[in-house]
C-alpha positions as CSV (number, residue, x, y, z in Angstrom):
1,M,93.9,60.8,115.2
2,A,92.3,64.2,113.9
3,A,90.9,64.2,110.3
4,Q,93.7,65.5,107.7
5,F,93.6,66.6,104.1
6,G,95.2,63.5,102.7
7,D,92.2,61.6,104.0
8,Y,90.5,62.4,100.9
9,Q,92.1,59.7,99.1
10,Y,90.6,57.2,101.6
11,E,87.0,58.8,100.9
12,I,87.8,58.3,97.1
13,Q,89.0,54.6,97.6
14,F,86.1,53.5,100.0
15,N,83.7,55.0,97.5
16,A,85.2,53.0,94.7
17,L,84.5,49.8,96.8
18,S,80.9,50.5,96.2
19,G,81.4,51.0,92.5
20,V,81.6,54.8,92.6
21,L,84.4,56.3,90.8
22,P,85.4,60.2,90.7
23,E,83.1,61.9,88.0
24,L,85.7,64.5,87.8
25,P,89.6,64.4,86.8
26,M,92.0,63.5,89.5
27,A,94.9,65.0,87.3
28,F,95.6,68.6,85.9
29,A,96.1,67.5,82.3
30,E,92.6,65.6,82.3
31,L,91.1,68.5,84.0
32,E,92.2,70.9,81.4
33,R,91.4,68.8,78.5
34,R,87.8,68.4,79.7
35,A,87.4,72.0,80.5
36,K,88.5,73.0,77.1
37,A,85.8,70.6,75.7
38,T,83.3,72.1,77.8
39,L,84.0,75.9,77.5
40,S,83.3,78.0,74.4
41,P,86.4,78.7,72.4
42,S,86.2,82.3,73.2
43,L,86.0,81.8,76.8
44,W,88.7,79.2,76.8
45,S,90.9,81.6,75.1
46,Y,90.2,84.2,77.8
47,V,90.6,81.7,80.8
48,A,93.5,79.5,79.7
49,G,95.6,81.8,77.5
50,G,98.2,83.9,78.1
51,A,100.1,87.0,76.7
52,G,102.4,86.8,73.7
53,D,103.4,83.3,72.7
54,E,102.9,82.2,76.3
55,F,106.7,81.8,77.2
56,T,105.9,83.3,80.5
57,Q,102.8,81.1,81.2
58,R,104.9,78.2,80.5
59,A,107.7,79.3,82.3
60,N,105.6,79.9,85.5
61,V,104.8,76.3,85.5
62,R,108.1,74.8,84.6
63,A,109.8,77.0,87.3
64,F,108.4,74.5,89.8
65,E,110.3,71.7,88.1
66,Q,113.6,73.4,88.9
67,W,113.3,72.6,92.7
68,G,112.9,69.3,94.4
69,L,111.9,68.6,98.1
70,I,114.4,66.8,100.2
71,P,112.8,64.1,102.3
72,R,113.3,63.8,106.0
73,M,112.8,60.7,107.7
74,L,112.1,59.5,111.2
75,V,110.1,62.7,111.9
76,G,106.9,61.0,112.8
77,A,104.6,63.2,110.7
78,A,101.6,61.2,111.7
79,E,99.6,64.1,112.1
80,R,100.1,67.5,110.0
81,D,98.7,70.8,110.9
82,L,98.7,72.9,107.5
83,S,97.1,76.1,109.3
84,V,98.7,79.4,109.0
85,E,98.2,82.8,110.4
86,L,97.4,85.6,108.0
87,F,96.3,89.2,108.9
88,G,95.0,88.0,112.3
89,L,93.1,85.2,110.8
90,T,93.8,81.4,111.6
91,L,93.1,79.5,108.3
92,P,93.2,75.7,107.9
93,S,95.6,75.7,105.2
94,P,97.7,78.3,103.2
95,L,95.8,77.7,100.1
96,F,93.6,80.4,98.8
97,L,91.5,81.0,95.5
98,A,93.0,83.6,93.4
99,P,91.2,86.2,91.6
100,V,89.5,85.4,88.1
101,G,88.0,87.9,86.2
102,V,85.5,85.9,84.2
103,L,84.8,83.4,86.6
104,G,81.1,83.9,86.7
105,L,80.9,83.1,83.0
106,C,82.7,79.6,83.4
107,A,79.9,78.0,85.5
108,Q,77.1,76.4,83.5
109,D,74.5,78.6,85.2
110,G,76.4,81.7,84.6
111,H,77.1,82.3,88.4
112,G,80.5,81.2,88.7
113,D,81.5,83.6,91.4
114,L,78.7,82.5,93.6
115,A,79.5,78.9,93.0
116,T,83.2,79.4,93.9
117,A,82.3,81.3,97.1
118,R,80.1,78.2,98.2
119,A,83.0,76.1,97.6
120,A,85.1,78.3,99.8
121,A,82.5,78.0,102.2
122,R,82.6,74.2,102.3
123,T,86.5,73.9,102.3
124,G,87.7,76.8,104.4
125,V,89.9,78.0,101.6
126,P,89.7,81.8,101.3
127,M,88.5,83.4,98.4
128,V,89.9,86.5,96.6
129,A,86.7,87.9,94.6
130,S,87.6,89.6,91.5
131,T,86.1,93.3,90.8
132,L,84.9,91.8,87.6
133,T,81.9,89.7,88.7
134,V,78.7,88.6,87.1
135,D,77.0,89.0,90.8
136,P,77.6,92.0,93.0
137,L,80.2,91.6,95.6
138,E,77.6,91.5,98.1
139,Q,76.1,88.7,96.9
140,V,79.5,86.8,96.8
141,A,80.3,87.8,100.1
142,G,77.1,86.2,101.4
143,E,77.7,82.7,100.1
144,L,81.2,82.5,102.0
145,G,79.9,81.8,105.3
146,D,82.6,81.5,108.0
147,T,85.2,81.4,105.4
148,P,87.3,84.9,104.9
149,G,87.0,86.4,101.7
150,F,89.2,89.2,100.1
151,F,88.1,91.8,97.6
152,Q,90.6,92.3,94.5
153,L,90.5,95.9,93.2
154,Y,91.2,97.3,89.8
155,P,91.7,100.8,91.0
156,P,89.5,103.1,88.9
157,K,90.4,106.6,87.4
158,D,87.4,107.9,89.5
159,R,88.6,107.9,93.1
160,E,85.1,108.4,94.4
161,L,84.3,105.3,92.7
162,A,87.1,103.3,94.0
163,A,86.2,104.6,97.6
164,S,82.8,103.2,97.0
165,L,84.0,99.9,95.8
166,V,86.2,99.7,98.9
167,A,83.4,100.8,101.3
168,R,81.2,98.3,100.0
169,A,83.7,95.4,100.4
170,E,84.3,96.4,104.0
171,A,80.5,96.5,104.5
172,A,80.1,93.2,102.9
173,G,82.4,91.7,105.3
174,F,85.5,91.1,102.9
175,K,88.7,90.8,105.2
176,G,91.2,92.6,102.9
177,I,91.8,94.5,100.0
178,V,93.8,93.1,97.2
179,V,95.0,95.8,94.8
180,T,95.9,94.8,91.4
181,L,98.9,96.6,89.9
182,D,99.6,95.3,86.5
183,T,96.2,95.4,84.7
184,W,95.9,99.3,84.0
185,V,96.1,98.3,80.4
186,L,95.4,95.1,78.8
187,G,98.5,93.1,77.8
188,W,98.8,91.7,74.2
189,R,96.9,88.6,74.1
190,P,96.9,87.0,70.4
191,G,94.2,84.4,71.3
192,D,91.9,86.7,72.5
193,L,92.6,89.3,69.5
194,A,92.0,86.6,67.0
195,T,88.5,85.5,68.6
196,G,87.6,89.2,69.1
197,N,87.1,88.2,72.5
198,F,86.8,90.9,75.4
199,P,83.7,89.8,77.5
200,Q,83.5,93.2,79.4
201,L,82.9,95.1,76.1
202,R,80.0,92.9,75.9
203,G,78.5,94.0,78.9
204,N,79.8,90.9,81.1
205,C,81.0,90.8,84.5
206,L,80.4,94.3,85.2
207,A,77.8,93.8,88.0
208,N,80.1,95.4,90.7
209,Y,80.0,98.7,88.6
210,T,76.3,98.8,87.4
211,S,75.2,98.2,90.9
212,D,77.4,101.0,92.5
213,P,75.8,104.3,93.0
214,V,78.9,106.4,92.1
215,F,79.0,104.5,88.7
216,R,75.5,104.9,88.1
217,A,75.5,108.5,88.9
218,R,78.1,108.8,85.8
219,L,75.2,107.3,83.5
220,A,72.7,109.4,81.9
221,K,70.3,106.3,81.8
222,P,70.4,103.1,84.2
223,P,72.3,100.4,83.0
224,Q,69.4,98.3,81.9
225,E,68.1,100.9,79.7
226,D,71.5,101.6,78.1
227,M,73.9,98.8,78.6
228,Q,76.1,100.1,75.6
229,A,76.6,103.5,77.4
230,A,77.4,101.7,80.7
231,V,80.2,99.7,78.8
232,L,81.6,102.8,77.2
233,E,81.4,104.6,80.6
234,W,83.3,101.3,82.2
235,V,85.9,101.7,79.5
236,S,86.8,105.2,80.4
237,V,87.1,104.7,84.0
238,F,88.2,101.1,84.4
239,A,91.7,101.3,85.5
240,A,94.2,104.0,86.7
241,P,98.2,103.8,86.0
242,L,99.1,104.2,89.8
243,T,102.2,105.7,90.8
244,W,104.2,105.5,94.4
245,A,102.6,108.9,95.0
246,D,99.2,107.2,94.9
247,L,100.0,104.6,97.8
248,P,98.9,107.1,100.5
249,W,95.6,107.8,98.9
250,L,95.1,103.9,98.5
251,R,96.1,103.3,102.2
252,S,93.7,106.1,103.2
253,L,90.7,104.1,101.6
254,T,90.4,101.3,104.3
255,T,91.5,100.0,107.6
256,L,91.4,96.6,106.2
257,P,94.7,94.9,105.6
258,L,96.0,96.3,102.2
259,I,97.8,94.0,99.8
260,L,99.6,94.9,96.7
261,K,99.2,92.4,93.7
262,G,101.8,92.1,91.1
263,I,105.0,93.0,93.0
264,C,108.0,90.9,91.9
265,H,111.1,93.2,92.4
266,P,112.6,93.6,96.0
267,E,112.9,97.3,95.6
268,D,109.3,97.7,94.8
269,V,108.6,95.2,98.0
270,R,110.6,97.9,100.4
271,R,109.0,100.8,98.8
272,A,105.4,99.2,99.4
273,R,106.5,98.1,103.0
274,D,107.6,101.5,103.8
275,A,104.3,103.1,102.5
276,G,102.4,100.9,105.3
277,V,100.9,98.1,103.1
278,D,100.1,94.9,105.1
279,G,101.0,92.5,102.7
280,I,102.9,91.7,99.3
281,Y,101.3,89.6,96.5
282,C,104.0,88.2,94.4
283,S,102.5,87.4,90.8
284,N,102.8,88.0,87.1
285,H,99.2,87.5,86.5
286,G,99.6,83.9,85.6
287,G,101.5,85.1,82.5
288,R,98.4,86.8,81.2
289,Q,99.6,90.4,81.0
290,A,103.2,90.5,80.0
291,N,105.2,88.0,78.0
292,G,108.9,87.5,78.1
293,G,109.4,88.0,81.9
294,L,110.8,85.7,84.7
295,P,108.6,83.2,86.3
296,A,106.7,84.6,89.4
297,L,108.3,81.5,91.4
298,A,112.0,82.8,90.7
299,A,111.1,86.3,92.2
300,L,109.5,84.8,95.2
301,P,112.6,84.4,97.3
302,G,113.8,87.9,96.7
303,V,110.3,89.3,97.4
304,V,110.1,87.5,100.7
305,A,113.5,88.6,102.0
306,A,112.6,92.2,101.2
307,A,109.3,91.8,102.8
308,D,111.3,91.4,106.0
309,G,108.4,89.8,108.0
310,L,105.6,91.0,106.0
311,P,103.2,88.3,104.7
312,V,103.7,87.3,101.2
313,L,100.9,85.7,99.1
314,F,101.8,84.1,95.9
315,D,100.3,82.7,92.6
316,S,101.3,82.0,89.1
317,G,101.7,78.6,87.8
318,V,100.5,76.4,90.6
319,R,99.0,73.3,89.3
320,S,99.5,70.7,92.0
321,G,99.9,70.0,95.9
322,A,103.4,69.6,95.2
323,D,103.7,73.2,93.7
324,L,101.9,74.6,96.9
325,V,104.5,72.9,99.0
326,K,107.5,74.2,96.9
327,A,106.1,77.8,97.0
328,L,105.7,77.6,100.9
329,A,109.4,76.3,101.3
330,L,110.6,79.4,99.2
331,G,108.9,81.5,101.6
332,A,105.1,82.1,100.6
333,T,102.6,82.5,103.6
334,A,99.7,81.8,101.5
335,V,99.6,80.3,97.8
336,G,96.9,80.9,95.4
337,V,95.5,79.0,92.7
338,G,93.8,80.0,89.5
339,R,93.2,78.2,86.2
340,P,92.7,74.6,88.0
341,Y,89.8,75.6,90.1
342,T,88.4,77.5,87.2
343,Y,88.6,74.3,85.2
344,G,86.8,72.4,88.1
345,L,84.2,75.0,88.0
346,A,83.5,74.8,84.4
347,L,83.0,70.8,84.8
348,G,81.1,70.7,88.2
349,G,80.3,74.1,89.6
350,A,80.8,74.4,93.4
351,A,81.5,70.7,93.6
352,G,83.9,70.7,90.8
353,V,85.9,73.6,92.7
354,E,85.6,71.7,95.8
355,H,87.2,68.5,94.2
356,V,90.1,70.5,93.2
357,L,90.8,72.4,96.3
358,R,90.4,69.2,98.3
359,S,92.7,67.2,95.7
360,L,95.3,70.0,96.0
361,L,95.2,69.9,99.8
362,A,95.3,66.2,99.9
363,E,98.5,65.9,97.7
364,A,100.1,68.5,99.6
365,D,99.1,67.1,102.9
366,L,100.5,63.4,101.9
367,I,103.7,64.9,100.3
368,M,104.3,66.7,103.8
369,A,103.6,63.5,105.5
370,V,105.9,61.3,103.4
371,D,108.6,63.7,103.2
372,G,108.7,64.5,106.8
373,Y,107.3,68.2,107.3
374,P,104.5,68.3,109.4
375,T,103.7,71.8,109.3
376,P,104.2,74.9,106.8
377,A,106.7,76.3,109.2
378,D,109.0,73.2,108.5
379,L,109.0,74.0,104.9
380,T,112.1,76.4,104.7
381,R,114.4,77.1,101.8
382,D,116.7,74.3,103.4
383,A,114.1,71.8,102.3
384,L,114.7,72.2,98.5
385,V,117.4,71.4,96.2
386,R,117.9,73.1,92.8
387,L,117.5,70.6,90.1
388,P,119.3,71.2,86.7
389,G,117.5,72.1,83.6
390,E,116.0,75.4,82.2
391,V,112.8,77.1,82.3
392,G,110.9,78.1,79.3
């Protein structure tokens, strides 16, 4: 029998026979608790916090509790195939690493983007690399090995700079451009405000700008000589409030798959599809940007229906393999995880990220085995029943 993701539990159990127990937490709650003790208070606030009173962030997580998977017996799911097709790529699973803007700072060596890319290389789980990295995108791409990477773009106000960043991502070997639509202005985040925390204003995670020839041409002095001026220039150019009229320009920047992140309304999906985008990314930024909204999972079925066959990526609130399975059953083509792997990074670097990814995939694989769903294609809306209860 071919190796399955669920075999990770046997690896752990056999190591235990030799007295070797897992150094990293097996459950999300413990992972979160230990990461909080490891990260500085300001960095913890940035990574773990949400907008407003964090209602939407909590709702994202609790939305998964409203759905139950219906077991199907006598299926003979002794072997599962979790692979999926995405933008012409065959991926070993539907899991991917969602972009996290301060990832580099979360590793103990200060190079978390590189460590995450190494974990992606080891697991085959694609990484969506943020624009806001400690190390330039070329170095991040160089650590991915044969695992596909995607580049997340905050479209700057300077179109020449946007074109330069996209061209660099293409040249570095990234397989698609993920355009984030909901962060042209920062959301109201009391936790960050209370700690005076805005890492980029301190010059952190700006390597893709300070290494870019177009951005550097905007500066009177090289960044290493006047970082404060570089930061102020970054503030002035960071993100443009895009409109539908900007989509043809975005589409013209690249022949790579273009994916729009932050879309939750079916009409927006239809307009994006008609404009020639290649994929829709249903997300509410994990509840980090706007409070009071619906959980992203509640929007997912409508987004999938309106996408009419376009791939739909999803994140927001994913904490377990069970969540991964439920998002697939609601129509997601691929499912992103954010905070859990960031916590793993804080605790164990690349090995910590790898542990979190293997744990998520093992749980999802074993659920599919026990409940009789051998492939992601078998996970349809009919596999779920809505449970009583309220979100929030």
